[in-house]
C-alpha positions in Angstrom: -0.6 -37.1 -30.1 -4.1 -37.3 -28.8 -4.5 -36.0 -25.3 -5.6 -38.7 -22.9 -8.9 -37.9 -21.1 -10.6 -39.3 -18.1 -13.1 -41.1 -20.5 -10.1 -42.8 -22.1 -8.8 -44.0 -18.7 -12.3 -45.3 -17.9 -12.5 -47.2 -21.1 -9.1 -48.8 -20.7 -9.9 -49.8 -17.1 -13.3 -51.1 -18.0 -15.0 -48.9 -15.4 -17.2 -45.8 -15.4 -15.9 -42.2 -15.5 -17.2 -41.6 -12.0 -15.2 -44.7 -10.7 -12.0 -43.2 -12.2 -12.8 -39.9 -10.6 -13.5 -41.6 -7.2 -10.2 -43.5 -7.5 -8.3 -40.3 -8.3 -9.8 -38.8 -5.2 -8.9 -41.8 -3.1 -12.5 -42.7 -2.3 -12.7 -45.5 0.2 -15.7 -47.0 -1.6 -13.4 -47.9 -4.6 -11.6 -51.2 -4.1 -7.8 -51.3 -3.8 -7.7 -53.6 -6.8 -9.5 -51.1 -8.9 -7.5 -48.2 -7.6 -4.2 -50.0 -8.5 -5.5 -50.8 -11.9 -6.4 -47.2 -12.6 -3.2 -45.9 -11.1 -1.2 -48.3 -13.4 -3.0 -47.0 -16.5 -2.6 -43.3 -15.4 1.2 -43.9 -15.0 1.5 -45.7 -18.4 -0.5 -43.0 -20.3 1.1 -40.1 -18.4 -2.4 -38.9 -17.8 -2.7 -35.6 -15.8 -6.2 -35.3 -14.4 -7.6 -31.8 -14.6 -8.9 -30.2 -11.5 -12.4 -30.4 -12.9 -12.0 -34.2 -13.3 -10.8 -34.5 -9.7 -13.9 -32.6 -8.6 -16.5 -34.6 -10.5 -17.4 -36.7 -7.4 -15.9 -34.9 -4.5 -17.2 -31.6 -5.8 -13.9 -30.1 -4.6 -11.2 -28.9 -7.0 -8.8 -27.3 -4.6 -9.0 -24.2 -6.7 -9.7 -20.8 -5.1 -10.4 -17.4 -6.7 -9.1 -14.2 -5.2 -10.4 -10.8 -6.3 -8.7 -7.5 -5.6 -9.1 -4.0 -7.0 -5.4 -3.2 -7.4 -2.6 -5.7 -6.8 0.0 -2.9 -6.7 -1.6 -1.6 -3.5 0.7 -2.8 -0.7 -2.3 -3.9 1.4 -3.6 -6.3 -1.3 -0.1 -7.3 -2.2 0.8 -8.3 1.3 -2.5 -10.0 2.1 -2.5 -12.0 -1.2 1.1 -13.1 -0.6 0.1 -14.2 2.9 -2.9 -16.2 1.7 -0.9 -17.6 -1.2 2.0 -19.0 0.9 -0.3 -20.7 3.3 -2.9 -22.1 0.9 -0.3 -23.4 -1.6 1.2 -25.4 1.3 -2.3 -26.9 1.9 -2.5 -28.1 -1.7 -4.7 -25.3 -3.2 -4.3 -23.5 -6.5 -5.1 -19.8 -6.4 -6.3 -17.7 -9.3 -5.9 -13.9 -8.9 -8.4 -11.6 -10.5 -7.2 -8.0 -10.5 -10.0 -5.6 -11.5 -7.9 -2.4 -11.4 -11.1 -0.6 -10.4 -9.3 1.3 -7.7 -7.5 3.3 -10.3 -10.6 4.5 -12.1 -13.4 6.8 -11.2 -16.3 4.7 -9.9 -18.7 4.2 -12.7 -20.8 1.7 -14.7 -17.6 0.4 -16.4 -16.2 -0.8 -13.0 -19.4 -2.6 -12.2 -19.5 -4.3 -15.6 -15.8 -5.3 -15.1 -16.4 -7.0 -11.8 -19.7 -8.6 -12.8 -17.9 -10.0 -15.9 -15.3 -11.5 -13.6 -18.0 -13.1 -11.4 -19.2 -14.9 -14.6 -15.7 -16.1 -15.3 -15.5 -17.4 -11.8 -18.8 -19.2 -12.1 -17.6 -21.0 -15.2 -14.5 -22.4 -13.6 -15.7 -24.6 -10.7 -13.8 -22.9 -7.8 -14.3 -24.2 -4.3 -14.6 -20.6 -2.9 -14.0 -17.0 -3.7 -12.1 -14.5 -1.5 -13.1 -10.9 -2.3 -10.6 -8.4 -0.8 -11.8 -5.1 -2.3 -13.3 -3.5 -5.4 -16.9 -2.3 -5.5 -17.4 -4.3 -2.3 -15.7 -1.2 -0.6 -18.2 1.3 -1.9 -20.3 3.0 0.8 -23.4 2.7 -1.4 -23.2 -0.6 -3.2 -25.0 -0.6 -6.5 -28.1 -2.8 -6.4 -27.1 -4.6 -9.7 -23.7 -5.4 -8.1 -25.4 -6.7 -5.0 -27.6 -8.9 -7.1 -24.5 -10.2 -9.0 -22.8 -10.9 -5.7 -25.8 -12.8 -4.4 -26.1 -14.7 -7.6 -22.5 -15.8 -7.4 -23.0 -16.9 -3.8 -25.8 -19.3 -4.9 -23.1 -21.5 -6.5 -19.9 -20.7 -4.6 -19.1 -19.7 -1.0 -17.8 -16.1 -0.8 -15.4 -14.9 1.9 -15.4 -11.1 2.1 -12.6 -9.2 3.8 -13.5 -5.7 4.9 -17.3 -5.4 4.8 -20.1 -7.4 6.5 -22.6 -8.3 3.7 -23.7 -11.5 5.2 -27.3 -10.3 5.0 -27.2 -10.8 1.2 -26.8 -14.6 1.4 -26.3 -17.5 3.7 -23.4 -18.4 1.5 -21.6 -15.1 2.2 -19.1 -15.0 5.1 -17.4 -11.8 6.2 -14.3 -10.8 8.1 -14.8 -7.2 8.9 -11.9 -4.8 9.3 -11.9 -2.3 12.1 -11.0 1.1 10.5 -11.8 3.3 13.5 -9.5 1.9 16.2 -6.2 2.3 14.2 -7.2 5.9 13.3 -8.2 6.8 16.9 -4.8 5.4 18.0 -2.9 7.5 15.6 -4.8 10.8 16.0 -4.7 10.6 19.8 -0.9 10.1 19.6 -0.5 13.2 17.4 -2.7 15.3 19.7 -0.6 14.1 22.7 2.5 15.3 20.7 1.0 18.8 20.7 -0.5 19.0 17.2 -3.6 21.3 17.2 -4.5 21.9 13.6 -4.5 18.5 12.0 -5.4 17.8 8.3 -6.7 14.5 7.0 -5.7 13.6 3.5 -6.2 10.7 1.1 -8.7 8.0 0.5 -11.7 8.0 -1.8 -14.8 9.7 -0.4 -17.1 7.1 -1.9 -15.6 4.2 0.1 -16.7 3.0 3.5 -13.1 2.7 4.7 -12.4 6.3 4.0 -15.6 7.4 5.7 -14.9 5.3 8.7 -11.4 6.7 9.1 -12.4 10.3 8.4 -15.4 10.1 10.8 -13.0 8.7 13.5 -10.6 11.6 12.8 -13.4 14.1 13.4 -14.6 12.3 16.6 -11.2 12.4 18.2 -10.7 16.1 17.4 -14.1 16.8 19.0 -13.4 14.7 22.1 -10.2 16.8 22.6 -12.0 20.1 22.0 -10.1 20.9 18.8 -11.6 22.7 15.8 -12.8 20.6 12.9 -12.0 22.6 9.7 -13.5 20.8 6.7 -10.9 22.6 4.5 -8.3 20.5 6.1 -10.0 17.2 5.0 -9.1 16.2 1.4 -10.3 12.8 0.2 -8.8 12.2 -3.2 -7.3 8.7 -3.5 -4.9 6.1 -2.0 -1.6 6.8 -3.8 1.5 8.9 -3.2 0.6 11.3 -5.9 -2.7 12.0 -4.0 -0.7 12.8 -0.9 1.4 15.2 -2.9 -1.6 16.8 -4.5 -3.5 17.2 -1.2 -0.6 19.0 0.5 -0.2 21.2 -2.6 -3.9 22.2 -2.3 -3.6 22.9 1.4 -0.6 25.2 0.9 -1.9 26.9 -2.3 -5.2 27.6 -0.5 -3.3 29.0 2.5 -5.1 26.5 4.8 -3.4 26.6 8.2 -2.3 23.2 9.5 0.5 21.9 11.7 0.2 18.2 11.1 -1.1 15.7 8.6 -3.0 12.4 9.1 -2.6 10.4 5.9 -4.9 7.5 5.0 -1.9 5.2 4.4 1.9 5.2 4.1 1.9 5.8 0.4 -0.2 9.0 0.8 2.1 10.0 3.6 5.1 9.6 1.4 3.6 11.9 -1.2 2.8 14.5 1.5 6.4 14.4 2.8 7.7 14.9 -0.8 5.4 17.9 -1.3 6.5 19.5 2.0 10.1 19.0 0.8 9.4 20.6 -2.6 7.7 23.6 -0.8 10.8 23.9 1.4 8.8 23.1 4.5 10.7 21.2 7.1 9.0 17.9 8.3 9.9 19.2 11.8 7.4 22.0 11.3 4.7 19.9 9.8 4.3 16.4 11.4 3.1 13.6 9.1 1.6 10.3 10.2 -0.3 7.4 8.6 -3.4 5.4 9.4 -2.0 2.3 7.8 1.5 0.9 7.8 3.1 -0.7 4.7 6.3 -2.8 5.1 8.4 -1.0 2.5 8.0 2.2 4.6 10.7 0.9 6.9 13.2 2.2 4.3 11.7 5.6 3.8 13.4 8.8 5.0 12.1 9.8 7.4 10.5 6.6 8.7 6.7 7.3 9.0 4.8 7.2 12.2 2.0 4.7 11.4 -0.3 2.0 12.5 0.3 -1.7 11.9 -3.0 -3.4 11.0 -1.2 -6.8 11.3 -2.1 -8.1 7.9 -0.4 -11.5 8.4 -2.7 -12.1 11.4 -5.7 -11.0 9.2 -4.6 -13.5 6.6 -4.5 -16.3 9.1 -8.0 -15.4 10.3 -9.3 -15.4 6.7 -7.8 -18.9 6.2 -9.4 -20.1 9.4 -12.8 -18.8 8.2 -12.3 -20.2 4.7 -11.7 -23.8 6.0 -14.5 -23.6 8.5 -16.7 -22.8 5.5 -15.2 -25.5 3.2 -15.4 -28.1 5.9 -19.0 -27.1 6.9 -17.9 -26.4 10.4 -19.6 -24.0 12.8 -18.1 -20.5 12.4 -15.9 -19.5 15.4 -16.8 -15.8 16.0 -13.6 -15.4 18.1 -11.6 -15.9 14.9 -13.5 -13.0 13.3 -12.1 -10.4 15.8 -9.9 -7.8 14.2 -6.2 -8.1 15.2 -5.2 -5.5 17.8 -3.4 -2.7 15.9 0.0 -1.5 16.9 1.3 2.1 16.8 4.7 2.4 15.1 6.6 5.5 16.2 8.8 6.8 13.3 10.6 10.0 12.6 7.9 11.9 10.7 6.2 13.3 13.7 
C-alpha cells in the first residue's frame, strides 16, 4: 500500500502543503473549518506526519541531537538519562550519537568521526545539538574541528557542556564545568586526614579536564607546603584498568606514596584492586576520587569521592536549552556550576 504523504493530504483537502503543515502545528492563522477538514482526512488515511513535515512552517521539529564520546562512561550515562527523562516529558525526541572517541588515542580518525557526525546532524533538521564531550574536551582543539563546529552552528544552535567556546559563534552556548573546586575539596580533605605523599592517577593528559584537576592537585599540595613529585602523577585514561595500571607502575617503580587521588570512581576502583593484588591494605594506602559515580555506593570499600551533582547540571542544561530555543535572554545565574559535595567513604 502506498504511504500517504503530506502532499496527498493537501491534494485531498484542496489546500497547499504549507496549509496542511500549519494545521498540523495548530497555527492560529488556519481556520477551524480547515483544521477540522484536514484532521478528518488525517484520521481516515491513518497519516503519520513526519517530524520534518511538522517543521516545514514552524521550523521546529522537536528533535534534539546529543553527542557523547563514550556512553558507557557513568558521567555521560547519568547526564544523558537525566536529559532524556526531562526532555521526553516535554515532547522532544532525542537522537544519541556516541563517537567512542574516548576509547581511542586522539588522532585524525577521531576528528573525521566527529565531523562526519556533524554532517549527519546537519542533514536531519534538529532543533538543537547538545555536545557533552569528544574532541570538545581536548586542550588544544584542532583548527579543522573548530571550523566544523562553527559551520554546524551556522545552521543549528549548539549547547556545549564542559567548555566555553562561545567565541567561535553567536550560535554556540556553553555551560562550563568547574573542575578545580571538586579537586581542591578532595585533596584538602586527604591532607587533613594526614596524607603527606599523595599520588594523582587517571585522566588523559590531552584533555582540559585532566589538566584542570591535575593543576589543582599541584596547587593544593604547594599551598600546604607538601612536595610535588611528578613521578606520582600518572595521566593515562578514565577507566578502571587505568587505575590498576597506574598503581602497578607506582609500585614497580618503587615510588613512595601514602595516598591516591583518582580522577574518578572507576579509576579509584582499579587502584583499590591493584592494592589488593599487591597485598597492600587499603588502610595503609588511602584512595579517593575527584568524581562520584552512583554505582560506587555498592563498592567495597565505599570510595571517598566528590559529587558533582549531575542531575542539577542536567537541569541547568535544559534551562539553557529552552532559553536558546525560545530566543529568551540567557540567565547567567543558571550557568553557575552546582556546588560540589564531599562524600566520605571507607577508602580513606
